[in-house]
N, C-alpha and C positions, 0 to 999 in steps of 0.2 A: 454518400453510401447510406442505404437504408439501415436503420438500427443504430446510427451514430448520434452523438450529442456534441454540442459546441460549448466552448469554454464560458461564454457569456451566460448560457442557460445554467450551467453548473454554478457559476458565481452567484447568480440571482437566487437560485434554489437554496444554496447554503447560507446566504444572508438571511433568508426567511427562517431556516432551521435553527440558526444560532441561538435565539433566546430559549428554545425548548429542546435542543438536541439531547442534552444529558438525560432529561426526564423521559423522552420518547425512546431513545436508543440505548441508554446506559446499561440497563439490565439485559436487554436482548443480545448485545454485543460483548457482554462481560467475559464469557468463557473464551471466546476466540481472542479477545484482546489480551487476556492474561496468558494464554498459551503462546502467543507470538512474542510477548515480552520475555517469558521464561526461556524461549528458544534463543533470543538475542542475548540474554544475560549469561547463558552458558558460554558464549564467546567472549563477552566483556569488551572492554575498550571503548571506542567512540561509536555511538549508535545514532543513526539518522532515522527519525520517525516522520515519514511522509504522510501528509494529511492529518496532522496532529489535531486539527479542529479546535475544540474548546479546551484541549489539554487534559481531557478526562483520564487518559492513560498515564500521564506524567507521575501521578502519585503511586502507580503500581511498580515503577522502576525502583530498584534499590538505590539508596543514596550514594553508593560507591560507583554507580555508572556515570558516564558522560553522555548526555543526551542533547541532540540538536533536533528541533522540531520545525517543520515547514508546512505551510498550507496556502492554498490559493485564495481562500476566503478571508478577507481582512476582518469582517465582523466575528467570525469564528476565532481567529487568532487573538483578537482583543480579549476574549474570554480566557484564552490560555495564558496570556500575560497577567491578567487579574489573578488567576489561580496560582501562578508562580510566586507573585508578590504576597498574596494572602497567606500562602502556606510555607513560604520560605524554602522553596525547592532549589537548593543550591547546586544540585546535580544537573540542572538544566543549563547548558552552556550558552544556548542561543535559540531564539524563535524568530522566524522570518517569513514574510509573505513571499511565496515562490511557487512557480509552476512546476509540477512534477515532471513535465515533459522537457524542461530546460533548467536543470539544477545548477546553481551557481557555485559548485564546489569542484576542486581539482580531482583528477583521476585517482582512484584507489585511496580515498581519504577516510573511509569508514570501515570499521570491522563488521558491521551489520547494517542493513537497511531494512526497516520494518515498514510495511504499508498495510494498515488495517482498514479493510472495507473501502479501498481506494481505487483499485485497478478497473472497476466497472464504472467509475465516475469520470475518468479522464477521456477527452475526445480521441486521443491517439494512444491506446494502451501499449503498442509496440515502442513508441518513442519513450514513454515513461519507463518501461521495463529496460530498455537499452540504457537509459540514464541511471537506473538503479544499479545495473551491472557495471557501468563505467565508474561510478564513485565507490564501489565496493572493492576492498583489498582482495588479492588472490588468497584463497583459503577462507575468506569471509562468506557471509550468507545474505541472500535476499529472502526475506520472510514475509509471506503474504497471508492474510486471512481474509476470506471473501465468500460471498454467495457465488456459486457456480450454477449455471442453468442446467436443468435436467436434459438428459440425452433423448428421452422419449416419454410417452405416457401422458396422463392427465396433467401433471405438474408442468410439463413442457408446453402443453396447449394453453394453460393458464398464463404462464410467463410470456408467451407470444402475444396473447390478447391484452395483457396488462402493460406490455412494453411501451406503447405510445404515451400513456399517462406517466409511467415511471420515468421516462426520459425527461419529461417536463419537471419532475420532482428531483432530477439530478443523477439518475443511475440507470443501468441496463440490467434488468432481471434475467434476460435471456443469454447473458455472457457465458460461454461454454468453456470447459476445460481444454478443448481442442485448440483454442486460441493461444493458451499458455504453452501447450506442448509444441505447437508449431513455432512459436517464438523461440523457445529453448533450442530446438533443432536448428533453426535458421541462424541464431546467434552463434552457437558453437562454443561459447566461452563459459557456459554454465552447465551444471548437471542437477537433475532432480534428486533430492535426497529424502524427501518425505512429502506425503500427501495423505491427510487423514481428516475424517469428518469431525465437525464441531457442533455442539448444541446451538440452538434448539433443533432437535429432530434430524440432525445431520444436514441441515440446509446450508451450512457454511463449511468451508474447508480451510485447514492450515496447510500451506504449501511452502516448502523450503528448497531453495536452489543454492548450491555451492558455487562460488565464483572460482573458476579454474585459473591456474597460472598460465601465462602466455605459452602457447604451443602444446598445452597438456591434452587438448582434444585432437591434435593432429590435423587441424583444419587451417592452421596458419593465421588464426585470429590473434591480434595483439592484445595487450592489457586494456586497451580502450574499447574492445568489442564492437566493431562497426555494426551499424544497423542493417537488418535484413532488407531486401529490396521490396 
């Protein structure tokens, strides 16, 4: 499908980004990163941070939290391991190389799933979102922060023209809100509870979905939330 990316492209891109990721993206992503962590910490419990990367977000979590971090990029995750050891981050329970589309955790294991700037980088966003819902407890939250493509106007034209290069760098700038809304409707086991713009200039959005209990939506979906067709 046009506009899609493959897992090998993403892995190679983030292996290249690993040495300079914090320097290039740290300040740009700071507000969204901290907002998503604050939302997760209001729930507390065990938090899964998908796409933990170099672990730049780990020091923002309170030491009372229980954090599990996963990332597909082994070079990025090595940086996260180094950070945990160097800073004595005892609230980090585990770090693992893992594909967001195939999470190796049992159903309803986490109180919150946080995915910062991730959903536009996975080849199959629906599969990843389904996995986030599957491993989230009823009443828990899926918390995303991401760039969402413009619906119209000059920014949309720019995103469309920039998209081929961006995909080689590991993400889709033209990824639109409609894809998330359609997933939530098709899944049936989640409901949107917040969507708000994030700095800089509102180009990013914080999006929170509540994981519903079985049967709460009236559509007959169980706690494992089967994937949409």
